[in-house]
DODRENVO-865535 format. One record per residue (C-alpha): residue in one letter; x, y, z. Coordinates in Angstrom, 3 decimals. Each point is the difference from the previous one (the first is absolute). Last residue first. Layout:
# DODRENVO-865535
<pt resn="A" u="X" v="Y" w="Z"/>
...
//
This chain:
# DODRENVO-865535
<pt resn="K" u="-7.295" v="-21.960" w="9.894"/>
<pt resn="T" u="0.280" v="1.920" w="-3.283"/>
<pt resn="R" u="-1.947" v="3.182" w="0.671"/>
<pt resn="E" u="1.057" v="0.299" w="3.639"/>
<pt resn="F" u="3.631" v="-0.476" w="-0.986"/>
<pt resn="F" u="-0.300" v="2.583" w="-2.733"/>
<pt resn="H" u="-1.733" v="2.439" w="2.350"/>
<pt resn="A" u="3.009" v="0.090" w="2.295"/>
<pt resn="S" u="1.983" v="1.393" w="-2.928"/>
<pt resn="D" u="3.679" v="-0.865" w="0.209"/>
<pt resn="G" u="2.521" v="2.189" w="1.779"/>
<pt resn="W" u="2.981" v="-1.845" w="-1.432"/>
<pt resn="I" u="2.185" v="0.486" w="3.077"/>
<pt resn="G" u="3.518" v="1.353" w="0.432"/>
<pt resn="Y" u="-0.850" v="3.454" w="1.236"/>
<pt resn="C" u="-3.405" v="0.919" w="1.353"/>
<pt resn="I" u="0.042" v="3.784" w="0.141"/>
<pt resn="E" u="-1.849" v="1.157" w="3.123"/>
<pt resn="E" u="-2.573" v="2.798" w="0.016"/>
<pt resn="G" u="-0.480" v="2.772" w="2.575"/>
<pt resn="I" u="-0.109" v="2.933" w="-2.396"/>
<pt resn="N" u="3.622" v="0.895" w="0.792"/>
<pt resn="H" u="1.103" v="-3.587" w="-0.641"/>
<pt resn="I" u="-1.130" v="0.293" w="-3.609"/>
<pt resn="S" u="1.770" v="3.340" w="-0.492"/>
<pt resn="N" u="3.184" v="-1.317" w="1.619"/>
<pt resn="E" u="0.113" v="-3.087" w="-2.209"/>
<pt resn="L" u="-0.528" v="2.071" w="-3.134"/>
<pt resn="A" u="2.696" v="2.484" w="1.047"/>
<pt resn="Q" u="2.419" v="-2.859" w="0.723"/>
<pt resn="R" u="-0.650" v="-1.511" w="-3.415"/>
<pt resn="S" u="0.564" v="3.376" w="-1.646"/>
<pt resn="S" u="3.249" v="0.590" w="1.896"/>
<pt resn="Q" u="1.360" v="-3.456" w="-0.854"/>
<pt resn="C" u="-0.616" v="0.210" w="-3.751"/>
<pt resn="N" u="-2.427" v="-2.513" w="-1.503"/>
<pt resn="E" u="-2.837" v="2.482" w="-0.097"/>
<pt resn="D" u="1.842" v="2.360" w="-2.330"/>
<pt resn="L" u="-2.448" v="0.901" w="-2.766"/>
<pt resn="G" u="-3.026" v="-0.409" w="2.253"/>
<pt resn="P" u="-2.389" v="2.542" w="-1.445"/>
<pt resn="K" u="-1.947" v="-0.077" w="-3.296"/>
<pt resn="N" u="-0.505" v="3.552" w="-1.248"/>
<pt resn="E" u="-1.860" v="-1.277" w="-3.085"/>
<pt resn="Y" u="-1.937" v="-3.239" w="-0.433"/>
<pt resn="L" u="0.839" v="-3.509" w="-1.236"/>
<pt resn="T" u="3.629" v="1.044" w="0.286"/>
<pt resn="Y" u="2.483" v="-2.804" w="-0.521"/>
<pt resn="S" u="2.615" v="1.923" w="-1.982"/>
<pt resn="P" u="0.930" v="2.176" w="2.994"/>
<pt resn="R" u="0.776" v="-3.215" w="1.925"/>
<pt resn="V" u="2.735" v="-1.151" w="-2.393"/>
<pt resn="E" u="3.044" v="1.637" w="1.632"/>
<pt resn="T" u="-1.300" v="-0.627" w="3.524"/>
<pt resn="A" u="0.287" v="-3.781" w="-0.227"/>
<pt resn="T" u="-3.317" v="-1.381" w="1.225"/>
<pt resn="V" u="-0.501" v="-0.270" w="3.762"/>
<pt resn="N" u="-3.255" v="1.976" w="0.152"/>
<pt resn="P" u="-1.544" v="-0.184" w="3.446"/>
<pt resn="M" u="-3.333" v="-1.871" w="-0.056"/>
<pt resn="I" u="-2.075" v="0.741" w="3.084"/>
<pt resn="V" u="-2.691" v="-2.314" w="1.392"/>
<pt resn="N" u="-2.447" v="0.527" w="2.901"/>
<pt resn="G" u="-2.593" v="2.506" w="-1.172"/>
<pt resn="G" u="-2.901" v="0.989" w="2.252"/>
<pt resn="A" u="-0.315" v="3.790" w="-0.077"/>
<pt resn="L" u="3.044" v="0.443" w="2.265"/>
<pt resn="L" u="2.067" v="-2.031" w="-2.445"/>
<pt resn="G" u="-1.182" v="2.165" w="-2.885"/>
<pt resn="L" u="0.896" v="3.129" w="1.952"/>
<pt resn="E" u="3.514" v="-1.424" w="0.379"/>
<pt resn="R" u="0.125" v="-0.564" w="-3.746"/>
<pt resn="G" u="-1.080" v="3.564" w="-0.696"/>
<pt resn="N" u="2.545" v="1.634" w="2.332"/>
<pt resn="P" u="1.668" v="2.012" w="-2.794"/>
<pt resn="A" u="-3.425" v="0.626" w="-1.564"/>
<pt resn="L" u="-1.337" v="-0.728" w="-3.502"/>
<pt resn="A" u="2.962" v="-2.058" w="-1.210"/>
<pt resn="Q" u="-0.020" v="-1.814" w="3.346"/>
<pt resn="L" u="-3.531" v="-1.189" w="-0.719"/>
<pt resn="A" u="1.176" v="-1.281" w="-3.386"/>
<pt resn="T" u="2.697" v="-1.993" w="1.828"/>
<pt resn="T" u="-2.647" v="-2.350" w="1.312"/>
<pt resn="S" u="-1.347" v="-0.877" w="3.425"/>
<pt resn="A" u="-0.643" v="-3.618" w="-0.835"/>
<pt resn="I" u="-2.965" v="-1.879" w="1.433"/>
<pt resn="N" u="0.288" v="-3.590" w="1.281"/>
<pt resn="I" u="-3.363" v="-1.616" w="0.712"/>
<pt resn="D" u="-1.520" v="-0.617" w="3.435"/>
<pt resn="K" u="-2.931" v="2.448" w="0.236"/>
<pt resn="L" u="-1.629" v="0.179" w="-3.449"/>
<pt resn="F" u="-2.622" v="2.693" w="0.597"/>
<pt resn="L" u="1.731" v="2.174" w="2.594"/>
<pt resn="R" u="3.402" v="-0.407" w="-1.664"/>
<pt resn="C" u="-1.458" v="0.696" w="-3.446"/>
<pt resn="V" u="-1.728" v="3.114" w="1.335"/>
<pt resn="A" u="3.230" v="1.303" w="1.529"/>
<pt resn="I" u="2.144" v="-0.635" w="-3.060"/>
<pt resn="M" u="-2.631" v="1.585" w="-2.262"/>
<pt resn="K" u="-0.259" v="3.041" w="2.249"/>
<pt resn="L" u="3.772" v="0.449" w="-0.067"/>
<pt resn="G" u="0.066" v="0.004" w="-3.806"/>
<pt resn="L" u="-2.886" v="2.446" w="-0.211"/>
<pt resn="K" u="1.711" v="2.390" w="2.417"/>
<pt resn="L" u="3.281" v="-0.189" w="-1.897"/>
<pt resn="Q" u="-1.706" v="0.590" w="-3.333"/>
<pt resn="H" u="-1.928" v="3.049" w="1.175"/>
<pt resn="E" u="2.965" v="1.586" w="1.778"/>
<pt resn="K" u="2.305" v="-0.553" w="-2.960"/>
<pt resn="Y" u="-2.486" v="1.470" w="-2.466"/>
<pt resn="E" u="-0.694" v="3.003" w="2.213"/>
<pt resn="D" u="3.743" v="0.658" w="0.224"/>
<pt resn="F" u="0.356" v="-0.338" w="-3.774"/>
<pt resn="T" u="-2.771" v="2.526" w="-0.566"/>
<pt resn="G" u="-3.391" v="-1.100" w="-1.283"/>
<pt resn="M" u="-0.745" v="-3.538" w="-1.118"/>
<pt resn="M" u="-2.064" v="-1.418" w="-2.847"/>
<pt resn="E" u="1.647" v="1.821" w="-2.907"/>
<pt resn="D" u="3.499" v="-1.048" w="1.018"/>
<pt resn="M" u="-1.223" v="-3.564" w="0.480"/>
<pt resn="A" u="-1.417" v="-0.107" w="-3.517"/>
<pt resn="L" u="3.310" v="1.270" w="-1.350"/>
<pt resn="A" u="1.950" v="-2.724" w="1.845"/>
<pt resn="M" u="-2.093" v="-2.888" w="-1.233"/>
<pt resn="P" u="1.653" v="-0.264" w="-3.421"/>
<pt resn="T" u="3.468" v="-0.603" w="1.492"/>
<pt resn="Q" u="3.322" v="1.845" w="-0.152"/>
<pt resn="H" u="-1.225" v="2.359" w="2.710"/>
<pt resn="H" u="-0.060" v="-2.678" w="2.681"/>
<pt resn="A" u="-2.937" v="0.672" w="2.288"/>
<pt resn="I" u="-0.273" v="-1.276" w="3.534"/>
<pt resn="Y" u="-2.803" v="-2.459" w="0.773"/>
<pt resn="P" u="-0.328" v="-0.730" w="3.689"/>
<pt resn="G" u="1.314" v="-3.383" w="1.074"/>
<pt resn="M" u="-0.786" v="-3.660" w="0.174"/>
<pt resn="G" u="1.765" v="-3.146" w="1.186"/>
<pt resn="I" u="-2.484" v="-2.315" w="1.699"/>
<pt resn="M" u="0.504" v="-3.411" w="1.588"/>
<pt resn="D" u="-1.831" v="-3.273" w="0.513"/>
<pt resn="I" u="-2.987" v="0.436" w="-2.337"/>
<pt resn="D" u="-3.221" v="-1.940" w="0.533"/>
<pt resn="I" u="-1.343" v="0.651" w="-3.499"/>
<pt resn="N" u="-3.182" v="1.537" w="1.405"/>
<pt resn="K" u="1.784" v="2.068" w="2.646"/>
<pt resn="F" u="2.397" v="1.688" w="-2.404"/>
<pt resn="F" u="-2.916" v="0.553" w="-2.394"/>
<pt resn="L" u="-2.001" v="1.682" w="2.774"/>
<pt resn="V" u="2.851" v="2.489" w="0.506"/>
<pt resn="D" u="0.188" v="0.594" w="-3.762"/>
<pt resn="D" u="-3.760" v="0.510" w="-0.271"/>
<pt resn="V" u="0.270" v="2.641" w="2.723"/>
<pt resn="L" u="2.740" v="1.628" w="-2.074"/>
<pt resn="N" u="-2.291" v="0.067" w="-3.036"/>
<pt resn="D" u="-2.772" v="1.536" w="2.122"/>
<pt resn="I" u="2.465" v="2.688" w="1.067"/>
<pt resn="T" u="0.373" v="0.860" w="-3.679"/>
<pt resn="Q" u="2.785" v="-0.438" w="-2.563"/>
<pt resn="N" u="-0.286" v="2.375" w="-2.972"/>
<pt resn="P" u="3.637" v="1.150" w="0.290"/>
<pt resn="F" u="2.164" v="-1.961" w="2.487"/>
<pt resn="G" u="-0.548" v="0.048" w="3.747"/>
<pt resn="I" u="1.333" v="-3.339" w="1.191"/>
<pt resn="L" u="1.679" v="-2.516" w="-2.273"/>
<pt resn="V" u="-0.907" v="-3.474" w="1.120"/>
<pt resn="G" u="1.369" v="-2.962" w="1.877"/>
<pt resn="T" u="0.752" v="-3.707" w="-0.089"/>
<pt resn="G" u="1.720" v="-2.572" w="2.128"/>
<pt resn="T" u="-0.037" v="-3.777" w="0.080"/>
<pt resn="Q" u="1.861" v="-2.262" w="2.372"/>
<pt resn="F" u="0.886" v="-2.453" w="-2.695"/>
<pt resn="G" u="-1.379" v="-3.531" w="-0.135"/>
<pt resn="C" u="-0.297" v="-0.477" w="-3.759"/>
<pt resn="E" u="-3.782" v="0.335" w="0.181"/>
<pt resn="Q" u="0.391" v="3.463" w="1.530"/>
<pt resn="I" u="2.159" v="1.143" w="-2.904"/>
<pt resn="L" u="-2.467" v="-1.484" w="-2.476"/>
<pt resn="K" u="-2.867" v="1.913" w="1.596"/>
<pt resn="L" u="1.989" v="3.246" w="-0.195"/>
<pt resn="A" u="0.726" v="-0.708" w="-3.675"/>
<pt resn="N" u="-3.757" v="-0.262" w="-0.622"/>
<pt resn="A" u="-0.449" v="3.633" w="1.013"/>
<pt resn="R" u="2.748" v="1.025" w="-2.419"/>
<pt resn="Q" u="-1.410" v="-2.043" w="-2.857"/>
<pt resn="E" u="-3.493" v="1.348" w="0.552"/>
<pt resn="F" u="1.250" v="3.592" w="0.009"/>
<pt resn="S" u="1.818" v="-0.554" w="-3.292"/>
<pt resn="H" u="2.984" v="2.227" w="-0.716"/>
<pt resn="L" u="2.089" v="-2.144" w="-2.358"/>
<pt resn="E" u="-3.145" v="-0.945" w="-1.920"/>
<pt resn="D" u="-0.642" v="3.577" w="-1.089"/>
<pt resn="N" u="-1.858" v="3.133" w="1.101"/>
<pt resn="P" u="2.844" v="2.028" w="1.443"/>
<pt resn="H" u="-0.030" v="0.429" w="3.783"/>
<pt resn="I" u="-1.115" v="2.707" w="2.446"/>
<pt resn="T" u="-3.598" v="0.350" w="-1.216"/>
<pt resn="E" u="-0.357" v="-3.800" w="-0.240"/>
<pt resn="Y" u="0.509" v="-0.442" w="3.733"/>
<pt resn="V" u="-2.920" v="2.384" w="0.551"/>
<pt resn="N" u="-2.265" v="-2.109" w="-2.234"/>
<pt resn="K" u="1.078" v="-3.179" w="1.789"/>
<pt resn="T" u="-0.289" v="1.226" w="3.581"/>
<pt resn="S" u="2.661" v="-1.744" w="2.096"/>
<pt resn="S" u="2.500" v="2.752" w="-0.734"/>
<pt resn="E" u="3.796" v="-0.344" w="0.058"/>
<pt resn="I" u="-0.347" v="-3.829" w="0.312"/>
<pt resn="R" u="3.449" v="0.131" w="1.571"/>
<pt resn="L" u="1.865" v="-3.280" w="-0.158"/>
<pt resn="L" u="2.135" v="-0.821" w="3.047"/>
<pt resn="Y" u="1.340" v="-3.526" w="0.476"/>
<pt resn="R" u="1.266" v="-1.641" w="3.192"/>
<pt resn="H" u="1.776" v="-3.349" w="0.379"/>
<pt resn="A" u="2.970" v="0.066" w="-2.369"/>
<pt resn="G" u="2.079" v="-3.154" w="0.368"/>
<pt resn="A" u="0.713" v="-1.583" w="-3.382"/>
<pt resn="K" u="-3.244" v="-1.987" w="0.277"/>
<pt resn="R" u="-1.984" v="3.238" w="0.184"/>
<pt resn="W" u="1.832" v="1.371" w="-3.034"/>
<pt resn="R" u="-0.742" v="-3.126" w="-1.987"/>
<pt resn="Q" u="-3.643" v="-0.078" w="1.119"/>
<pt resn="Y" u="-0.524" v="3.640" w="-0.943"/>
<pt resn="T" u="1.463" v="-0.758" w="-3.421"/>
<pt resn="E" u="-2.283" v="-3.002" w="-0.517"/>
<pt resn="K" u="-3.021" v="2.061" w="1.050"/>
<pt resn="T" u="0.805" v="2.456" w="-2.757"/>
<pt resn="Q" u="1.281" v="3.484" w="0.799"/>
<pt resn="E" u="-1.411" v="3.438" w="0.784"/>
<pt resn="G" u="2.298" v="2.383" w="1.804"/>
<pt resn="L" u="3.416" v="-0.321" w="1.562"/>
<pt resn="A" u="-0.405" v="1.005" w="3.639"/>
<pt resn="L" u="1.705" v="-2.939" w="1.736"/>
<pt resn="T" u="0.412" v="-0.331" w="3.762"/>
<pt resn="I" u="2.906" v="-1.979" w="1.427"/>
<pt resn="G" u="0.674" v="-0.827" w="3.663"/>
<pt resn="L" u="3.693" v="-0.222" w="0.803"/>
<pt resn="E" u="1.022" v="-2.880" w="2.295"/>
<pt resn="G" u="0.267" v="-2.789" w="-2.568"/>
<pt resn="K" u="3.754" v="-0.326" w="0.493"/>
<pt resn="S" u="0.244" v="3.706" w="-0.891"/>
<pt resn="L" u="2.286" v="-0.556" w="-2.984"/>
<pt resn="E" u="-1.977" v="-3.041" w="-1.112"/>
<pt resn="K" u="-3.426" v="1.634" w="0.203"/>
<pt resn="I" u="1.319" v="2.939" w="-1.981"/>
<pt resn="K" u="1.480" v="-2.366" w="-2.589"/>
<pt resn="T" u="-3.306" v="-1.802" w="-0.557"/>
<pt resn="V" u="-1.948" v="3.253" w="-0.268"/>
<pt resn="A" u="2.481" v="1.381" w="-2.530"/>
<pt resn="E" u="-0.071" v="-3.195" w="-2.068"/>
<pt resn="E" u="-3.797" v="0.023" w="-0.185"/>
<pt resn="V" u="0.039" v="3.699" w="-0.887"/>
<pt resn="F" u="2.436" v="-0.565" w="-2.872"/>
<pt resn="D" u="-1.928" v="-2.997" w="-1.335"/>
<pt resn="I" u="-3.242" v="2.025" w="-0.128"/>
<pt resn="F" u="1.797" v="2.912" w="-1.653"/>
<pt resn="S" u="1.582" v="-2.259" w="-2.633"/>
<pt resn="A" u="-3.352" v="-1.639" w="-0.737"/>
<pt resn="D" u="-1.870" v="3.227" w="-0.647"/>
<pt resn="S" u="-2.605" v="1.162" w="2.532"/>
<pt resn="R" u="0.927" v="3.622" w="0.660"/>
<pt resn="E" u="-1.437" v="2.648" w="2.318"/>
<pt resn="G" u="2.388" v="2.648" w="1.284"/>
<pt resn="S" u="1.951" v="-1.053" w="3.034"/>
<pt resn="Q" u="-0.261" v="-0.907" w="3.664"/>
<pt resn="L" u="1.832" v="-2.498" w="2.190"/>
<pt resn="V" u="-1.045" v="0.626" w="3.599"/>
<pt resn="L" u="2.146" v="-0.851" w="3.018"/>
<pt resn="S" u="-0.477" v="-1.561" w="3.402"/>
<pt resn="G" u="1.663" v="-0.341" w="3.414"/>
<pt resn="Y" u="1.580" v="3.453" w="0.024"/>
<pt resn="N" u="3.044" v="-1.292" w="1.888"/>
<pt resn="Q" u="2.371" v="2.554" w="-1.566"/>
<pt resn="E" u="2.121" v="-2.941" w="-1.182"/>
<pt resn="Y" u="-2.994" v="-1.463" w="-1.807"/>
<pt resn="T" u="-0.754" v="3.258" w="-1.793"/>
<pt resn="W" u="3.665" v="0.338" w="-0.995"/>
<pt resn="R" u="-0.073" v="-3.574" w="-1.324"/>
<pt resn="A" u="-3.108" v="0.791" w="-2.028"/>
<pt resn="E" u="1.718" v="3.072" w="-1.457"/>
<pt resn="S" u="3.030" v="-2.082" w="-0.997"/>
<pt resn="I" u="-2.249" v="-2.723" w="-1.409"/>
<pt resn="I" u="-1.781" v="2.546" w="-2.168"/>
<pt resn="E" u="3.282" v="1.450" w="-1.250"/>
<pt resn="D" u="1.408" v="-3.459" w="-0.766"/>
<pt resn="M" u="-3.124" v="-0.930" w="-1.941"/>
<pt resn="S" u="0.403" v="3.116" w="-2.114"/>
<pt resn="L" u="-2.286" v="2.979" w="0.476"/>
<pt resn="Q" u="-2.279" v="0.903" w="-2.858"/>
<pt resn="F" u="-0.153" v="3.515" w="-1.369"/>
<pt resn="R" u="-2.049" v="2.345" w="-2.161"/>
<pt resn="D" u="0.758" v="3.720" w="0.007"/>
<pt resn="V" u="-3.495" v="1.458" w="-0.270"/>
<pt resn="K" u="-0.708" v="2.743" w="-2.543"/>
<pt resn="S" u="-1.651" v="-2.383" w="-2.489"/>
<pt resn="N" u="-3.068" v="-0.412" w="2.208"/>
<pt resn="S" u="-2.086" v="-2.359" w="-2.142"/>
<pt resn="K" u="0.710" v="-3.115" w="2.082"/>
<pt resn="R" u="-1.199" v="1.558" w="3.237"/>
<pt resn="I" u="2.812" v="0.810" w="2.444"/>
<pt resn="G" u="-1.644" v="3.201" w="1.303"/>
<pt resn="C" u="-3.343" v="-1.687" w="0.624"/>
<pt resn="Y" u="-3.427" v="1.643" w="-0.158"/>
<pt resn="Y" u="-1.175" v="-1.015" w="-3.485"/>
<pt resn="C" u="1.033" v="-3.635" w="0.313"/>
<pt resn="D" u="2.062" v="-1.102" w="-3.000"/>
<pt resn="K" u="1.094" v="-3.500" w="0.984"/>
<pt resn="T" u="2.957" v="-1.908" w="-1.456"/>
<pt resn="C" u="2.397" v="1.385" w="2.607"/>
<pt resn="I" u="3.759" v="0.448" w="0.355"/>
<pt resn="N" u="0.572" v="1.827" w="3.298"/>
<pt resn="S" u="2.161" v="-2.751" w="1.481"/>
<pt resn="F" u="1.373" v="-1.066" w="3.390"/>
<pt resn="E" u="-2.069" v="2.038" w="2.406"/>
<pt resn="I" u="1.282" v="-1.678" w="3.184"/>
<pt resn="L" u="-2.114" v="0.965" w="3.036"/>
<pt resn="G" u="1.219" v="-1.099" w="3.442"/>
<pt resn="R" u="-3.183" v="-0.988" w="1.828"/>
<pt resn="L" u="-0.238" v="1.091" w="3.625"/>
<pt resn="F" u="-2.687" v="-1.007" w="2.491"/>
<pt resn="V" u="-1.254" v="2.577" w="2.501"/>
<pt resn="R" u="-1.411" v="-0.980" w="3.382"/>
<pt resn="K" u="-2.275" v="1.696" w="2.482"/>
<pt resn="G" u="-2.057" v="-3.195" w="0.130"/>
<pt resn="I" u="-1.411" v="-1.846" w="-2.981"/>
<pt resn="Y" u="-3.575" v="-0.948" w="0.920"/>
<pt resn="K" u="-0.780" v="2.195" w="3.018"/>
<pt resn="E" u="2.458" v="2.799" w="-0.827"/>
<pt resn="K" u="-1.318" v="0.125" w="-3.547"/>
<pt resn="V" u="-3.549" v="0.283" w="1.311"/>
<pt resn="S" u="1.062" v="2.804" w="2.371"/>
<pt resn="Y" u="1.722" v="1.747" w="-2.899"/>
<pt resn="A" u="-3.208" v="-0.080" w="-2.034"/>
<pt resn="A" u="-1.913" v="1.608" w="2.866"/>
<pt resn="C" u="2.689" v="2.654" w="0.406"/>
<pt resn="Y" u="-0.023" v="0.764" w="-3.731"/>
<pt resn="L" u="-3.778" v="0.410" w="-0.063"/>
<pt resn="Q" u="-0.025" v="2.146" w="3.137"/>
<pt resn="Q" u="2.721" v="2.171" w="-1.538"/>
<pt resn="L" u="-2.116" v="0.342" w="-3.117"/>
<pt resn="D" u="-3.015" v="1.128" w="1.996"/>
<pt resn="N" u="2.090" v="2.657" w="1.738"/>
<pt resn="E" u="1.342" v="1.192" w="-3.347"/>
<pt resn="N" u="-3.416" v="0.306" w="-1.610"/>
<pt resn="E" u="0.128" v="-1.499" w="-3.490"/>
<pt resn="L" u="-1.720" v="-3.397" w="0.236"/>
<pt resn="E" u="-1.119" v="-1.342" w="-3.390"/>
<pt resn="L" u="1.861" v="-3.316" w="0.335"/>
<pt resn="L" u="-1.751" v="-0.621" w="3.330"/>
<pt resn="F" u="-3.440" v="0.647" w="-1.475"/>
<pt resn="K" u="0.722" v="-2.269" w="-2.952"/>
<pt resn="L" u="0.966" v="-2.867" w="2.287"/>
<pt resn="E" u="-3.168" v="0.624" w="2.008"/>
<pt resn="N" u="-2.160" v="-0.091" w="-3.117"/>
<pt resn="R" u="1.597" v="-3.300" w="-1.069"/>
<pt resn="T" u="-0.634" v="-1.499" w="3.405"/>
<pt resn="L" u="2.664" v="-0.445" w="2.653"/>
<pt resn="T" u="0.440" v="-3.468" w="1.449"/>
<pt resn="E" u="-0.958" v="-1.134" w="3.461"/>
<pt resn="S" u="1.173" v="-2.798" w="2.278"/>
<pt resn="N" u="3.649" v="0.917" w="0.291"/>
<pt resn="D" u="-0.791" v="3.452" w="1.398"/>
<pt resn="C" u="2.338" v="2.795" w="-1.100"/>
<pt resn="A" u="-2.340" v="0.952" w="-2.847"/>
<pt resn="K" u="-2.947" v="0.145" w="2.421"/>
<pt resn="K" u="1.898" v="2.406" w="2.236"/>
<pt resn="L" u="0.818" v="2.062" w="-3.072"/>
<pt resn="M" u="-3.656" v="0.131" w="-0.965"/>
<pt resn="N" u="-1.065" v="0.837" w="3.529"/>
<pt resn="N" u="2.406" v="2.915" w="0.163"/>
<pt resn="L" u="-1.093" v="1.221" w="-3.426"/>
<pt resn="T" u="-3.647" v="-0.208" w="1.072"/>
<pt resn="L" u="0.729" v="1.935" w="3.170"/>
<pt resn="Q" u="1.571" v="2.768" w="-2.091"/>
<pt resn="P" u="-3.243" v="0.549" w="-1.859"/>
<pt resn="M" u="-0.109" v="-0.660" w="-3.764"/>
//
């Protein structure tokens, strides 16, 4: 496609009045030329600057348990992985980490764990949310990333004080989703998609996301994912490039698909950045996380994600002694992000690309307020 056409397409994408077509989304996700990619990232950044500003919102991430009832083929903490040291933080440990997050003026935190829906887990989360709101005098924003639940459970957690919920669809294409999950009632595509509707109905700012670049996934599948985000009117996206964990069934397939490790990292990083950029161009005013998986592929991966259109970073504030046991993928970085030097390095790297960290605010999705007004 001629260069002029790419320029016109990006100009169209930056225009409020026009939306990219399916073929145009696919074209952008298939870009490989470095100059073309830089144009894509710059266009996406200009849209972020228009709707969000040069601002980064922080979410202190508390990974409080790796106990999971799911057996997803890609995930390092899947139920069948007997080599994982299972843990659950105590209430006091969670509150201590939440207090640290509050004292650092992060503005918001994320409670994340393996997926469970038993009564004791539901009660535990409700109590944790309530206590976090109390200790911060209501000032800490709370995002939950705790999997599929009933509407009643979502309502309880919303009433306790959580106001954002992230549930990755993983793939919005049913037959592709089924290639990365066991074929049983615990891993139902329909149930997961319906859970997103329930979360929205309960008044949460609703986030989802997908794995990017896993075996047998196509560019057309990723285009479908971007259209899915639009169709369900999503408020925020947390997605990242797939990175293999060699204690999972998917790891061998990934080894066969990719070449050298350096080629693998380059491919996955580029695909992850393209998805951030295309989502920003297509969805405009949503929150998009620049995830740790990008940092696992390049030391400056999260900064590149911000420059491609991301506006949220989630520093890990979990106790360092349990972090190695919460590895959804291998070579996960961020083992010391609650030490002073690491926080200063993160702040410096964000300032060096011309972005401002917004301390002490929730950083809610502008799209949510447009959707619900």
